[in-house]
C-alpha positions in Angstrom: -12.1 -9.6 -8.3 -12.1 -11.7 -5.1 -11.2 -10.7 -1.6 -8.1 -8.5 -1.3 -6.4 -7.9 2.0 -4.4 -4.7 2.6 -1.6 -5.6 5.1 -0.1 -2.5 6.6 3.2 -2.3 8.5 4.1 1.3 9.2 7.4 2.0 11.0 8.8 5.3 12.0 8.0 7.9 9.4 9.9 11.2 9.8 8.6 14.4 8.3 9.7 14.9 4.7 9.5 17.7 2.2 7.3 16.6 -0.7 4.4 17.6 -2.9 1.6 15.7 -1.0 -0.9 15.7 -3.9 1.7 14.2 -6.3 2.8 11.7 -3.7 -0.8 10.6 -3.2 -1.2 10.2 -7.0 1.9 8.0 -7.1 0.6 5.8 -4.3 -2.9 5.6 -5.9 -1.4 4.4 -9.2 0.8 1.8 -7.5 -2.0 0.4 -5.5 -4.4 0.4 -8.5 -1.7 -1.5 -10.4 -1.4 -4.0 -7.6 -5.2 -4.5 -7.6 -5.0 -5.1 -11.3 -2.3 -7.7 -10.9 -4.3 -9.7 -8.4 -6.6 -11.9 -10.5 -8.7 -13.6 -7.8 -7.9 -13.0 -4.2 -4.6 -11.8 -2.7 -2.7 -9.4 -0.6 -1.3 -5.9 -1.0 1.4 -5.1 1.5 2.2 -1.5 2.4 5.4 -0.9 4.5 7.3 2.1 5.7 10.5 2.2 7.6 13.6 4.3 8.0 17.2 3.5 7.2 19.4 6.1 8.9 17.6 9.3 7.9 16.0 8.0 4.7 12.2 7.2 4.6 11.6 3.9 2.7 8.3 2.8 1.3 7.3 -0.6 -0.1 4.1 -1.5 -1.9 3.9 -5.2 -3.0 1.2 -7.6 -4.2 0.7 -11.3 -4.4 -0.4 -11.2 -8.1 
């Protein structure tokens, strides 16, 4: 695995009701999957933003 850049762009993140441990597990799996998809070097982009009163989260990779 080559160099992987983690690009973070965090917008407003309102408080939400959730199960933090489960949410962390989901994020860990998505990021691990993104790392697996990147064969040599690449970027994983993490974004958060709100649309009206909804928290939006995006995790993407260049693989």
